[in-house]
N, C-alpha and C positions, 0 to 999 in steps of 0.2 A: 751353338745356337740355343738361345734361352727359350725355355718352355713357358708359355703364358700361364700365369696362375689362374685357377678356376674361381670365379666369383659366385656367391649364392644367388640363386634366381630370385628376383623380386616378385612378391605376390601381386597378382593383378589387382588393380584398384576395384573396390566394390562398385557394382553397378548402382544406378540410381534407385532401383527398387529395394535393394538390400539396405542402402543408406537410409532410406525412408523408414524401413521397418525398425532399424536400430533407434532412430530418433523417436519413433512412436513408443517403443519399449521404455526408453529412458523417461519420456514424458509421462507414461503410465506409472512408472515407479515413483516419480516425483509427486504425481497426483495422489497415489496411495499413501505416500509418506505424509503429505500435507493433511490428507483426510484423517490419518491415524493421529497425527499431532493435534489437530483440531479436536478430535474425539476425546483424547486424553485431557486436553485443556478444559473442554466442556464438562467432562466427568469430574475433574478436580473442582471446577467452579460449582457444580451442582452439590458435590459432597461438602465443600466448605460452606455453601449457602445453607444446606440442611443443618450443619453443625451450628452455624451462626443463629439460624432460626430456632434450633433446639435450645441453645444457650439463652436466647432472648425469651423463649417460652418459660424456661426454668426460672430466669430472673423475674419475669412478670408474675409467675405463679408464687414464687417465694415472697415477693413484695406483697401480693394480695393475701397470702397466708399469714404473713406477719401482722398486717393490719386487722385481719380477722381475729387473731389471737389478742391483739390490743383491744378490740371491741369486746371480747369476752372479759377482759380485765375491767373494762368500764361497766359491763353488765353486772359483774360481781360487786363493784363499788355501789351501784344502785341497790342491789339486793341487800347489802349490808346496812345501808341507810334505811331502807324500807323496814328491815327487821328491827332496827333500833327504834324507829319512830312508832312502829306497831306495838313494840314492847312497852313503850312509854304510855301509849294510848290505852292499852289493855291492862296496865298495871303489872305487867310481867317484867319485873326489874331484874332480869337474869338473861344469860346467854346460853342457849341450848341447841341441840341437834334437831329439834322439831320446829325450828324457825325457818323462814324462807331461804336464808343465806346458805343453809346446810344442804340444800338439794342441788346436786351437780347439774351442769349443763353438758349434755353429751350429744355430739353429732347433730347440732342444730343447723338446718340448711339455710344458706344465705346465697341468693342469686341462683345461677344455673348449675354451678359445679363446686361451690364452696361450702365448707362445714366448719363450725367452731365448737370447741369443747372446753370446759373449765370446771375447776373445783376449788372451793374455798376451805381452808384449813385454819382452825383456831390455834394460834401459837400457844395459848394458855392451856392447851390440852397436853402439853409436853413438859419435860423437865428442862430447866434452863441451866446450861453448862457454865454460864458466867457466875453462877452462885457458888461455884466450888471455892471461890476466894471471897472472904468477907472484906469489908472496909478495913483498911489498915494492913492489908496483905496477909491476914491470918487465915489459914485453911479452914473451911467450913466443914467440920467433921460430920455434922448432921446431914448435910447435903451429900458428902462423900459416901456415907453409908447408903443413902437412897440410890445413888448412881451405881454403887457396887452391886446392890440388889438388882437394879435394872439390867446391868450387863450380865449378871448371872442368869436372870430369867430369859435373856436373849441368847444364852449360850456363848457369850463373848468373854474373852479373858479381860478382867478389869485392870490388868497391869498397866494399861496406858493412862489410867485416871490420874496418877500423880503428875505425869507430864502435862496433862490438860490443866490441872490445878495450877502448876507452875506457870503455864502459858498465860493464864488469865490473872495471875497475881501481880498487882502493881509493882513496878521496879523503881527503886529510889533514883532520883536524878543522878546521872553519871554512871549508874550501874548497868551491867549487861544482863543480869538476871540469871546467868549461868546456863547450864544445859549444853548439848553437843552442837549447837547451831553455828558457833564460830568456826568449827572445823569442817563444816560442810562446804561443798563446792556447787554453786557460789555460796559464800557464807552469808548469814543473816542473823538478826537478833530476834529473840522471842517477843511476843506481843507486849507482855508486861501490862496487861489491862484487859477489859472485856472485849470479846470477839464481836465484830460487827456483822459478819456473815458466817454461816455454818461451814461453808467450803474451806474456811481457814483451818479446819481440823487437819486437812491434808498436809499442812506444814509442820505439824507436831510430831516429835520423835516418837516412834512406835506405832503411829497410826498407819493403817493400810486400807486399801479399798474394800476389803471384805468386812472389816470392822465398821468402816464408815457406812456402808450400805445397810448393815444390820441395825445400827443405832439411829440412823437418820430419821426414820418416821417417828421417833419417840423423844428426840431432843431438839432444843431450839436455843437461839441466842437473842431472840426478839421479844420475848414476853416480859412482863413486869416481875416475873419470878414465881407467882402463885399459880397453882394448877386448878383449872376449872373442873369441878367434879361433874358438871353437866356435859362435858365434851371429851374428857380424858378416856383413853382406852383402859381395859382391865389390866393390861401390862403395866401402864404408868401408875394406876391406882395401887396395884400390889407393891410397886417399888417404894411407895411412900412410907410404909411401916411394915416390919416383919409380921405384925399381927393381922395384916390384911391378906387373907387367904384367897385363892381363886374363887371359892364359894362366896366369900364376903364381897369381893370385888364385883361379882355378878349380881349380888343383891343391891349394891350401890347403883349399878347401871340400870337395873330393872325398876328402881325407885325414882328415876329421873322424870321430869326436871325438878330440881330443888330451887325454891325461891330464896331460901336462906340456909345457912349452915346448921342452924339449930335442929332442923329435921334430920340432918345427916348424923348428928351426934347420937341420936337414938339407935341408929344402925351400927355405928362404929363402936359404941361403948365409951365411957368416960376416959379410960386409960389411953386408948389409941387416939381419940379425938383431941385430948389435951396435948398429945405429943406432936400432932401434925396440923392443928387448927390454924396456925400462922402460915402454913403452906397452901391453904385452900382458899378458893373463891367460887362464886357462882356467876361472875361477870367477866367479860373479856373485852379488850379494846384493840388488840393487835391481831391481824389475820394475814395469811398469805393466800394469794390467788395464783393458781397455776393454770395455764391455758395453752391450747394447741389450735392453730388454724390450719385447715387442709384445703388445698386447691389442686385437683387432679391427683398426681402422685407426690406432690410437694407438701411438706409439713414444716411449720415453724412453731417453736415453743417459747413462751415467755413466762416469767414469774415476777410477782410484785408483792412487797410487804406494805400493808396499809395500817394506819391507825384510824380508829373510828370514834368520834365523839358526837353523838346525836346525829345531826344532818351534815356534820363536817367530817371529811376524810382527808388524809394526807398520805401520799406515797413516800414511804421511808427508804425503800430500795427497789431497784428494778433491774432485771437481768434478762438478756436475750440468750437462750440456751442452745447448746449443741445436742449431740446424740445422748449425752448423759442425762440432761434435764428432760429431753423428750421422752426417754425411756421411763424416767421416774414419774412423769405426769401421766403417761399412758398406763402405767401400772396402777396409779391411783384411780384413774378413770375406770379401768377394768374392774377394780374391786369395789367401786362406788355403788351404792344402792340406787334404786329408782331410775334405771337406765332409760334414756330417751326423754327425760323431763328437763325442766329448765331451772335456773336459779330461783326465779320468782315469776310465776306465770303472768301476772298482770304487767310485768315490765316488758316482756318480749312481744313482738308482733310477728306476723307470718313472714315467710320467705319474701325477700324483696325481688 
Protein backbone atom coordinates (compact mmCIF):
# COMPACT_ATOMS: atom_id res chain seq x y z
CA UNK A 1 0.00 0.00 0.00
CA UNK A 2 1.61 3.25 -1.15
CA UNK A 3 2.16 5.99 1.29
CA UNK A 4 0.86 9.39 0.21
CA UNK A 5 3.63 12.00 -0.28
CA UNK A 6 3.42 15.01 1.96
CA UNK A 7 2.79 18.38 0.20
CA UNK A 8 3.95 21.77 1.58
CA UNK A 9 1.26 23.66 3.21
CA UNK A 10 0.09 26.70 1.24
CA UNK A 11 0.32 30.09 2.98
CA UNK A 12 -3.02 31.51 3.66
CA UNK A 13 -3.83 34.42 1.33
CA UNK A 14 -3.26 37.83 2.91
CA UNK A 15 -6.34 39.40 4.14
CA UNK A 16 -7.63 42.64 2.66
CA UNK A 17 -6.06 44.86 5.34
CA UNK A 18 -2.57 43.45 4.78
CA UNK A 19 -2.92 43.77 1.03
CA UNK A 20 -3.92 47.41 1.42
CA UNK A 21 -0.93 48.14 3.64
CA UNK A 22 1.44 46.65 1.07
CA UNK A 23 -0.12 48.70 -1.69
CA UNK A 24 0.17 51.86 0.35
CA UNK A 25 3.84 51.12 1.11
CA UNK A 26 4.64 50.57 -2.54
CA UNK A 27 2.80 53.75 -3.45
CA UNK A 28 4.72 55.66 -0.79
CA UNK A 29 8.03 54.35 -2.07
CA UNK A 30 7.07 55.35 -5.62
CA UNK A 31 6.08 58.82 -4.42
CA UNK A 32 9.34 59.26 -2.52
CA UNK A 33 11.28 58.08 -5.56
CA UNK A 34 9.47 60.52 -7.82
CA UNK A 35 10.00 63.36 -5.34
CA UNK A 36 13.71 62.52 -5.13
CA UNK A 37 13.97 62.33 -8.89
CA UNK A 38 12.19 65.65 -9.34
CA UNK A 39 14.41 67.21 -6.65
CA UNK A 40 17.55 66.03 -8.41
CA UNK A 41 16.28 67.33 -11.75
CA UNK A 42 15.34 70.69 -10.22
CA UNK A 43 18.74 70.97 -8.53
CA UNK A 44 20.52 70.16 -11.76
CA UNK A 45 18.40 72.71 -13.58
CA UNK A 46 19.16 75.34 -10.94
CA UNK A 47 22.89 74.57 -11.05
CA UNK A 48 22.96 74.68 -14.85
CA UNK A 49 20.92 77.87 -14.82
CA UNK A 50 23.34 79.48 -12.39
CA UNK A 51 26.30 78.36 -14.51
CA UNK A 52 24.62 79.72 -17.61
CA UNK A 53 23.83 83.02 -15.89
CA UNK A 54 27.39 83.22 -14.58
CA UNK A 55 28.78 82.59 -18.07
CA UNK A 56 26.40 85.17 -19.47
CA UNK A 57 27.51 87.66 -16.80
CA UNK A 58 31.19 86.98 -17.54
CA UNK A 59 30.56 87.41 -21.26
CA UNK A 60 28.64 90.63 -20.67
CA UNK A 61 31.31 92.00 -18.30
CA UNK A 62 34.06 90.97 -20.71
CA UNK A 63 32.35 92.75 -23.60
CA UNK A 64 31.82 95.89 -21.54
CA UNK A 65 35.42 95.77 -20.27
CA UNK A 66 36.69 95.46 -23.84
CA UNK A 67 34.77 98.53 -25.00
CA UNK A 68 35.92 100.45 -21.93
CA UNK A 69 39.51 99.65 -22.88
CA UNK A 70 38.77 100.74 -26.45
CA UNK A 71 37.38 104.01 -25.11
CA UNK A 72 40.66 104.55 -23.25
CA UNK A 73 42.46 104.12 -26.57
CA UNK A 74 40.21 106.81 -28.07
CA UNK A 75 40.82 109.10 -25.09
CA UNK A 76 44.53 108.63 -25.68
CA UNK A 77 44.14 109.57 -29.33
CA UNK A 78 42.39 112.78 -28.34
CA UNK A 79 45.09 113.56 -25.75
CA UNK A 80 47.83 113.10 -28.35
CA UNK A 81 46.07 115.42 -30.80
CA UNK A 82 45.47 118.01 -28.07
CA UNK A 83 49.12 117.90 -27.08
CA UNK A 84 50.20 118.28 -30.69
CA UNK A 85 47.91 121.26 -31.33
CA UNK A 86 48.77 122.93 -28.02
CA UNK A 87 52.45 122.55 -28.86
CA UNK A 88 51.94 124.26 -32.21
CA UNK A 89 49.91 127.08 -30.64
CA UNK A 90 52.44 127.71 -27.87
CA UNK A 91 55.49 127.36 -30.08
CA UNK A 92 56.66 124.24 -28.26
CA UNK A 93 57.89 122.31 -31.25
CA UNK A 94 58.90 119.25 -29.25
CA UNK A 95 57.46 116.18 -27.53
CA UNK A 96 58.02 115.83 -23.80
CA UNK A 97 56.68 114.21 -20.65
CA UNK A 98 55.22 117.48 -19.30
CA UNK A 99 52.54 117.51 -22.01
CA UNK A 100 48.94 116.27 -21.48
CA UNK A 101 49.42 112.95 -23.30
CA UNK A 102 52.01 111.81 -20.75
CA UNK A 103 49.62 111.83 -17.78
CA UNK A 104 48.12 108.35 -17.33
CA UNK A 105 44.45 107.59 -16.94
CA UNK A 106 44.02 105.36 -13.90
CA UNK A 107 40.79 103.76 -12.63
CA UNK A 108 38.55 106.38 -14.19
CA UNK A 109 34.95 105.49 -13.21
CA UNK A 110 32.40 104.92 -15.96
CA UNK A 111 28.81 104.05 -15.12
CA UNK A 112 28.06 102.15 -11.90
CA UNK A 113 30.70 99.43 -11.95
CA UNK A 114 33.14 100.16 -14.77
CA UNK A 115 36.63 101.59 -14.69
CA UNK A 116 39.10 102.33 -17.43
CA UNK A 117 42.84 102.86 -17.24
CA UNK A 118 45.41 103.68 -19.87
CA UNK A 119 48.92 104.90 -20.43
CA UNK A 120 50.64 106.35 -23.49
CA UNK A 121 54.26 105.48 -24.23
CA UNK A 122 56.47 107.34 -26.68
CA UNK A 123 58.06 104.69 -28.89
CA UNK A 124 60.89 107.15 -29.64
CA UNK A 125 61.93 106.84 -25.99
CA UNK A 126 63.40 103.41 -26.82
CA UNK A 127 66.08 101.86 -29.00
CA UNK A 128 64.82 100.43 -32.29
CA UNK A 129 65.88 96.82 -32.88
CA UNK A 130 65.31 97.07 -36.62
CA UNK A 131 68.31 99.39 -36.87
CA UNK A 132 70.66 96.50 -36.11
CA UNK A 133 70.78 95.97 -39.89
CA UNK A 134 71.51 98.79 -42.32
CA UNK A 135 70.20 99.10 -45.84
CA UNK A 136 71.97 96.59 -48.03
CA UNK A 137 72.03 94.00 -45.25
CA UNK A 138 75.20 95.30 -43.61
CA UNK A 139 75.25 94.97 -39.80
CA UNK A 140 75.07 98.34 -38.04
CA UNK A 141 78.07 98.22 -35.71
CA UNK A 142 77.23 101.58 -34.10
CA UNK A 143 73.76 100.37 -33.10
CA UNK A 144 75.10 96.94 -32.08
CA UNK A 145 77.42 98.65 -29.59
CA UNK A 146 74.49 100.63 -28.17
CA UNK A 147 72.37 97.51 -27.74
CA UNK A 148 75.28 95.63 -26.19
CA UNK A 149 75.59 98.42 -23.66
CA UNK A 150 71.82 98.39 -23.03
CA UNK A 151 71.81 94.64 -22.40
CA UNK A 152 74.76 94.97 -20.05
CA UNK A 153 73.04 97.75 -18.09
CA UNK A 154 69.99 95.52 -17.75
CA UNK A 155 72.06 92.54 -16.62
CA UNK A 156 71.13 90.56 -19.74
CA UNK A 157 73.52 88.44 -21.78
CA UNK A 158 73.99 90.22 -25.13
CA UNK A 159 74.72 86.89 -26.85
CA UNK A 160 71.30 86.92 -28.54
CA UNK A 161 72.02 90.19 -30.39
CA UNK A 162 73.71 88.57 -33.44
CA UNK A 163 70.62 86.40 -33.90
CA UNK A 164 68.38 89.49 -33.74
CA UNK A 165 70.62 91.26 -36.23
CA UNK A 166 70.44 88.25 -38.56
CA UNK A 167 66.65 88.13 -38.16
CA UNK A 168 66.15 91.73 -39.35
CA UNK A 169 68.81 91.62 -42.08
CA UNK A 170 67.22 91.48 -45.56
CA UNK A 171 67.55 88.09 -47.27
CA UNK A 172 68.33 87.98 -51.01
CA UNK A 173 65.52 86.59 -53.19
CA UNK A 174 65.52 82.81 -53.04
CA UNK A 175 67.77 82.69 -49.98
CA UNK A 176 66.81 81.19 -46.63
CA UNK A 177 68.92 83.51 -44.50
CA UNK A 178 70.47 80.64 -42.57
CA UNK A 179 70.09 79.99 -38.88
CA UNK A 180 68.62 77.00 -37.05
CA UNK A 181 65.03 77.66 -38.04
CA UNK A 182 64.78 75.08 -40.83
CA UNK A 183 65.49 72.27 -38.35
CA UNK A 184 62.88 73.38 -35.84
CA UNK A 185 59.53 71.63 -35.49
CA UNK A 186 57.58 73.08 -37.14
CA UNK A 187 60.23 74.63 -39.33
CA UNK A 188 60.09 78.26 -40.42
CA UNK A 189 62.23 80.91 -42.06
CA UNK A 190 63.73 83.92 -40.39
CA UNK A 191 62.11 87.26 -40.99
CA UNK A 192 64.73 88.62 -43.36
CA UNK A 193 63.62 92.19 -42.82
CA UNK A 194 62.32 94.65 -40.21
CA UNK A 195 60.10 93.29 -37.45
CA UNK A 196 56.54 94.61 -37.42
CA UNK A 197 55.71 93.66 -33.81
CA UNK A 198 57.97 93.31 -30.79
CA UNK A 199 56.51 89.92 -29.80
CA UNK A 200 58.25 88.51 -32.90
CA UNK A 201 61.35 88.36 -30.71
CA UNK A 202 60.00 85.10 -29.28
CA UNK A 203 60.71 83.40 -32.61
CA UNK A 204 64.41 84.30 -32.59
CA UNK A 205 66.92 81.61 -31.62
CA UNK A 206 68.33 82.20 -28.14
CA UNK A 207 65.49 84.46 -26.99
CA UNK A 208 63.67 83.39 -23.84
CA UNK A 209 60.93 84.96 -21.74
CA UNK A 210 63.33 86.25 -19.07
CA UNK A 211 65.36 88.20 -21.62
CA UNK A 212 62.22 89.43 -23.37
CA UNK A 213 60.68 90.79 -20.18
CA UNK A 214 63.93 92.51 -19.20
CA UNK A 215 64.42 94.37 -22.48
CA UNK A 216 60.81 94.99 -23.50
CA UNK A 217 60.40 98.40 -21.76
CA UNK A 218 63.51 99.74 -23.50
CA UNK A 219 63.24 98.46 -27.09
CA UNK A 220 60.84 99.01 -29.97
CA UNK A 221 60.28 98.20 -33.63
CA UNK A 222 57.83 101.06 -34.23
CA UNK A 223 59.85 104.29 -34.04
CA UNK A 224 61.64 106.12 -36.85
CA UNK A 225 64.91 105.13 -35.21
CA UNK A 226 65.87 108.31 -33.37
CA UNK A 227 65.68 108.53 -29.56
CA UNK A 228 63.72 111.42 -28.09
CA UNK A 229 65.89 112.95 -25.36
CA UNK A 230 62.77 114.47 -23.77
CA UNK A 231 61.15 111.09 -23.08
CA UNK A 232 63.94 108.48 -22.94
CA UNK A 233 64.83 106.80 -19.63
CA UNK A 234 68.25 107.21 -18.07
CA UNK A 235 68.97 103.57 -19.03
CA UNK A 236 68.36 104.27 -22.72
CA UNK A 237 70.35 107.51 -22.55
CA UNK A 238 73.32 105.70 -21.00
CA UNK A 239 73.14 103.10 -23.77
CA UNK A 240 73.71 105.69 -26.49
CA UNK A 241 77.37 106.31 -25.73
CA UNK A 242 79.94 104.92 -23.23
CA UNK A 243 80.68 108.50 -22.20
CA UNK A 244 77.14 109.00 -20.84
CA UNK A 245 77.50 108.08 -17.19
CA UNK A 246 74.56 107.70 -14.79
CA UNK A 247 75.32 111.18 -13.48
CA UNK A 248 75.34 112.65 -16.99
CA UNK A 249 72.11 110.85 -17.88
CA UNK A 250 70.50 112.33 -14.75
CA UNK A 251 71.67 115.80 -15.80
CA UNK A 252 70.06 115.30 -19.21
CA UNK A 253 66.76 114.31 -17.58
CA UNK A 254 66.81 117.22 -15.12
CA UNK A 255 67.35 119.67 -18.00
CA UNK A 256 64.20 118.66 -19.88
CA UNK A 257 62.40 119.65 -21.98
CA UNK A 258 64.75 120.51 -24.82
CA UNK A 259 63.32 122.48 -27.71
CA UNK A 260 66.41 121.80 -29.80
CA UNK A 261 69.46 119.56 -29.69
CA UNK A 262 71.85 122.51 -29.55
CA UNK A 263 71.09 122.99 -25.86
CA UNK A 264 71.85 119.34 -25.21
CA UNK A 265 75.24 119.62 -26.89
CA UNK A 266 76.41 121.88 -24.07
CA UNK A 267 75.62 119.15 -21.54
CA UNK A 268 77.07 116.22 -23.50
CA UNK A 269 80.18 117.94 -24.77
CA UNK A 270 81.33 118.04 -28.40
CA UNK A 271 82.86 114.54 -28.55
CA UNK A 272 79.80 112.64 -27.29
CA UNK A 273 77.35 114.90 -29.10
CA UNK A 274 79.05 114.47 -32.47
CA UNK A 275 79.03 110.68 -31.99
CA UNK A 276 75.28 110.38 -31.31
CA UNK A 277 73.77 113.54 -32.81
CA UNK A 278 72.17 111.54 -35.63
CA UNK A 279 70.58 109.22 -33.08
CA UNK A 280 68.72 111.98 -31.25
CA UNK A 281 65.54 113.99 -31.68
CA UNK A 282 63.23 116.19 -29.64
CA UNK A 283 60.04 115.23 -31.48
CA UNK A 284 57.99 112.04 -31.67
CA UNK A 285 55.28 110.83 -34.00
CA UNK A 286 54.63 107.21 -33.04
CA UNK A 287 53.13 106.20 -29.70
CA UNK A 288 51.69 103.10 -28.10
CA UNK A 289 48.53 103.28 -26.00
CA UNK A 290 47.97 100.45 -23.53
CA UNK A 291 44.63 100.25 -21.77
CA UNK A 292 42.61 98.10 -19.37
CA UNK A 293 38.84 98.05 -18.95
CA UNK A 294 37.41 96.68 -15.70
CA UNK A 295 33.82 95.62 -14.97
CA UNK A 296 33.30 93.75 -11.73
CA UNK A 297 36.03 91.13 -11.52
CA UNK A 298 36.51 91.02 -15.30
CA UNK A 299 39.33 92.86 -17.07
CA UNK A 300 40.26 93.26 -20.72
CA UNK A 301 43.53 94.64 -22.06
CA UNK A 302 44.18 96.22 -25.45
CA UNK A 303 47.21 97.87 -27.03
CA UNK A 304 47.41 100.11 -30.08
CA UNK A 305 50.24 101.77 -31.98
CA UNK A 306 49.41 105.18 -33.43
CA UNK A 307 51.12 107.67 -35.65
CA UNK A 308 50.31 111.33 -34.98
CA UNK A 309 50.66 114.18 -37.44
CA UNK A 310 49.04 117.35 -36.14
CA UNK A 311 45.32 116.63 -35.82
CA UNK A 312 45.60 113.42 -37.85
CA UNK A 313 46.12 110.02 -36.22
CA UNK A 314 46.37 106.57 -37.70
CA UNK A 315 46.26 103.22 -35.91
CA UNK A 316 49.25 101.20 -37.16
CA UNK A 317 48.56 98.05 -35.15
CA UNK A 318 46.00 96.85 -32.65
CA UNK A 319 46.11 93.93 -30.26
CA UNK A 320 43.63 92.44 -27.81
CA UNK A 321 45.75 90.95 -25.08
CA UNK A 322 45.70 88.00 -22.76
CA UNK A 323 47.22 87.65 -19.32
CA UNK A 324 50.69 88.62 -20.54
CA UNK A 325 49.60 91.98 -21.96
CA UNK A 326 47.30 92.58 -18.99
CA UNK A 327 50.20 92.05 -16.59
CA UNK A 328 52.47 94.35 -18.60
CA UNK A 329 49.90 97.14 -18.66
CA UNK A 330 49.08 96.82 -14.97
CA UNK A 331 52.79 97.00 -14.14
CA UNK A 332 53.08 100.18 -16.22
CA UNK A 333 50.07 101.70 -14.51
CA UNK A 334 51.33 100.71 -11.07
CA UNK A 335 54.61 102.51 -11.68
CA UNK A 336 53.02 105.49 -13.43
CA UNK A 337 53.06 108.93 -11.75
CA UNK A 338 50.08 111.07 -10.85
CA UNK A 339 47.73 108.24 -9.92
CA UNK A 340 44.06 109.01 -10.27
CA UNK A 341 44.52 111.64 -12.95
CA UNK A 342 43.51 111.55 -16.59
CA UNK A 343 45.24 111.82 -19.93
CA UNK A 344 43.93 115.29 -20.47
CA UNK A 345 41.61 116.90 -17.97
CA UNK A 346 39.55 118.95 -20.45
CA UNK A 347 38.93 115.87 -22.56
CA UNK A 348 37.16 113.78 -19.95
CA UNK A 349 33.76 114.31 -18.37
CA UNK A 350 32.38 112.95 -15.16
CA UNK A 351 31.10 109.41 -14.73
CA UNK A 352 28.15 108.66 -16.95
